[in-house]
N, C-alpha and C positions, 0 to 999 in steps of 0.2 A: 581297234588295232587293224592296221591295213593288210588286205589279203595279198598272198604271192603275186597274183596277176596285178593289183594295184601297184606293188612295187616294181614289177617289171615294165611299167608303163612309164615309171619316172626315170626319164634319160639322164645320161651323164652330165650334159651341159647345164641343164636346169637344176640338177641335184648340187653341183659344186658352184657356188655363187663367187663372184670377185671378191677377194678379201676374206673368204671364209676357209675353213680346213681345206688343204689342197687335195686334189685328185692324186691318186697312185698310179703312175703308167708302168707297167712292165716292159722294160726295154728289150725289145726282142724276144720277149717273153720273161722267162726267169733265167736269163742267160748267166747269172752267176752260178746257177746249180745245174743246168742242163745246156747241151750246145745250141747256140742261138738259132731262132727262126725255126725251130722244130715244132711239131704239134705238141711234142711232150713239153717242151719249154713253154709254150703258150698255156697249155692246161694248168701246168704247175702254178704259173704266175697268177691266174685267176684263182686258183685254190689257196694260195698264200695271201689273198685279199686285194690283189690289183683291180682297180676300178676299170682300166683300161689296158689294152695289149697293144705294143707298138710293133707292127711289121714295117719293113722297108720292102718297096715293090720295085722290081726290074721286069723286063720282058724277055721271054725266050724268042728264037727267031721264027717260031710259028705263032708269035704274037699272043702267048698266054702269060698272065702275070704270075709271078712267083715271089716268094718271101726271100729276100736275100739284101744284105746291106752293100755288097760290092758288086759292080757289073762284072768283074773278073773272079773266077770261081776258086782258084787255087788255096786261097786263104782258108776256106771253111768247107771245102770238100776234097774228095780223093782223086780228083780228075789228073792230077799230074802223075799218079801211080797207074793211071789206066793206058796201057800201050796202044789200044785202038783208037784213042783220042790225041795221040802225040802229034799228029799233023795238023791239029786244030790250033796249035799255039800260035799266036800271032802278036802284032802291036796294033793298038788303037790309040787315038788321040781323044782323050775325054776331059772335058772341062779344062781345057787348056793344056792337059799334062799327057805325055806319052805313057802309056801302061802296056805291059807285056804278059801275057798268059792266054788263059781260055776264058772265053766270054759268052754269057748266056745268050746273047744274041746270034751266036753261031751254033747253036744247039736246039734241037727241038725238045719238046716237052719230054717226049719219049725217051730221049737220050738223058736229059736232066734226071730223070726218075731212076735211072740206073746207077746214079752216083750216091755214095755215102756221104752224110754230113760229118764233118771234123770239127773239133774244139779250136776256136781262134787263139785263144790264150792258153796253150797247152801247159807252158812253163809255169804260168800263175794258177791256173785252176786244173790241176791234176786230176781232181776228182771227176772232172767232166769228160776226161779221156776214157773212162770207163764205159762211155755210151757210144763210141766209136763202131762203126759197122752195125749200128741199130737203128738209124733214123735217116729218112729221105727229105729231100726238099719238099717244103710246103708249097702248095699253090694257093693263091688268094680266095679261091673259091672254097678250098677245104678250110681256110681259117674262117670264113665267113659261116660255114656250116658249124664249126666248132663253137664259135660265138654265140650262136643261136642256142646250141645245145646246153653249153655251160649256163647260159641266162636262165633257162628253164630249169635246170637241175639244181643251181644254186639260189634260185628264187631271187635273184637281183639282177639288173642290166650290167652285162659285161660289155664295155665299150670297146672301141678301137681307135688307135691314133696312127693313122695310116701315113707313112712318109713315101712320097715319090721321089726316087733317087734319078738325078740327071734328067729331068724331062725334056729339056731342049735337047740334048744329045739323042734320046731315044726318038724324038720327033725327027730329027736330021736324018736318022736311018730307017725311017718309015715305020717305026714301031711305037707310035705315041702311047703315053701311059694314061692321060687324062681320060678319054673316051672309054676305054674297057673298065677302068677302075669305077668311074661314075656309072656306067652300065650295071656292073656288078652291085654297087651299093643299093641302085633303085631295084634291081631284082630281089634284093634282100629286104627291101623296105625300110632303110636306114638312112636315105638321102633326104633329111628334113631338117627344119630349123629346130635347134636345141636337141637335135638326135644325139645317138649313142655314139657317132663317129667324128673324129676331128681329123681333117685331112691337112697334111703338113709337107713343106718342102723348103728348100733354100732358095728358090727361084721365085720373086714376087710376080713375074708375068704369067707364070703358070696358074698361080692362085686367082689372079684377076681374070684370066681366060675362062677358068672353071666356073668363075661366077657370073661374069658378064656375057660369055659366049655360049657356054653350056648350060647355063641355068642351075648350077649347083647349089642345094639348099644347106647342106652340112655345114657345120662350124669349120673354120681353117685357120691355120697356124703358119706364120712365116718364122721360119727357123732362122737363126743368126749365129755368126761366129766373128768374133772381134778382128777388127783389122782387115778383113777380107771384103772383096768386091763380089756381089752376084755374079754367077757365071752369064746369066741371061743379060746383065746389064753392061758387060764389058764391051769395049768397042765403040761406044757411043760418044755422043759429044759431053755427056756427064756420067761419070762412073762413081756413083756414090758407094761407100762402104756400108757395111751392116751397122756400124757405129752411127753413121749420119742418117740412115733409115730409120733409127730409133730414138732420134731426137724428138721432143714434144711435138714440133710442128709437123714433123713427117709421120708421127704416130696417129695425130688426128686425121690427116689424109688417108693413112692405111685402114684406119677403122671403117672406111665405107666399103673395104674389100674383104676384111679379115676379122676374125674373132679373137685372135691370141698372137702373141709373139713367142717365140722359142728360143731364148738366148742360151748360149753356153754359161757354165756356171761363172766363169771370171768376168762376164758383162753385168752379172748381179753384184757379186761379192769378189773382187779381184784378189789376187794373192800378191803379198809383198815381195820384194826382193830375194828375201831368204825363202820363198816358196810357202810361208805361213799365210793364214787367211786373214785379209784386211777387214776394213769396214765396207757397208753396203754402198752402192752408188745410188742415184735418184731413179734408176730404170723402172723399178716395180711401181713407184709413185706416178712416174710420168705416164706409164702404160695404163694404170687404173684409171688416171684423169681422162684418158682418152677413150675410155670404156672397153679396154682391152685386158684380157688374161695374160698372165705370164707362166709359160711352162718351161721349166728349166732341165737342162741335160748336162751330163749324165752322172749319176751317183753310184759309185762302186765301192765295195767294201775293202778291197785290198789296197795296202799301203802304196802301192805303184801309183795309183790314182788319187790319193789323198793329199790334202795340204800337209806340209811338213809338222805342224803342230797338232795334227790328228794322227799321225803314224804311230804304231805302236813299236816298231823295230826298224832295223836296217833291212829285213827281209821283204822283199817286194810282194810276195804272194801272202803275207801274214795279214790278217785282218786288223785294221786299225779302228779308230774311233768314229766311224762313219755316222753312227746315231748323233754324235755330237755335231759334226758337219751339217747333216741334213736338218737337224732343230735349229740350228743357227739360220739356215735358208728359210725354213718354215716361219721363225719369227720375224724374217725380212718381209714377210707378206706374199710369197710366191703362190700361184694358183694350181701348180702341179710339179711333182717329183718325179722325174723320169729315171728309173733305177733299174739297175740289173738284179737288184735283191728286193722285191716287192715286199716280202714279209718286214724287212728292215724299215722301209719307206712307211709302212703302215704303223710300226711301233713308234717311229719318230713323229708322226704325226699325232698319234695319241698322247705322247708325253706333252706336247705343246697345247692340245686342244681336248685335254682330259675332261 
């Protein structure tokens, strides 16, 4: 029987092979049960069985990486209710779109740490509002320390699936994400081939830069959304959509630089015109033939996020048959379930790979 130390040396990428039981990724932690990107959310996800925890990274104005999905803060913090920060409200152009509000890049870490985290989907997840004025913004360094502690305590490797948010924009304002993220991974000893960390982004040039220029060894994932053109490829002679990047020929080229693709659910199993779940595309097969894993986002239990044939009622916040949805995707051969509800993803995996 392997010892705890032996189990901890068995990293995520080597434990979950292509085509085997999928890895369960706690999306923004256990964000179905706790406000997203808080230490409490990440810890709960690991205790619910998540193999990997998914932080999004943005930068503060003093170039500290913090865990947040949006560059603008008002959706998930109380910044809009803080009179001392009223004058910081501004408009920025990010990824080709104008956004107004309060931006992490205009705040120091000390200022960010005074804010309280709020629930993003307060109407759908009322139970998460219980925790308002309880949790602060998490730094990447804090999450790395939590990952190490939980790996020791749980006797298994807890991984990270780190998403860089808008790296081209951050670089344009003098706050690049790649270098400090990579330095933090190396200081934690997790930037290695087959290691416990996947680095993800929607921008392919950032992943190529990390690999070719900065020498990153950790596995990487190109995220993808149907019909969209990557921000970093806009304005050039050729503007390929993600759908074009995920063709068999392109996947074989990408395999030189990346470990996996991370498509949204509809790119793997699209919905019909009535919103019900249809049949699978060939994406999983093509990716596997190119030697690439397929990490799919995002599985959520509430009716609002489910195909119509898996909903339980007309009430958006009620739980539907998310287990039925997830098992359908697992049977389609995906390699990772990225979910707000890690425990349900673990159960769906068990139902297929009993």
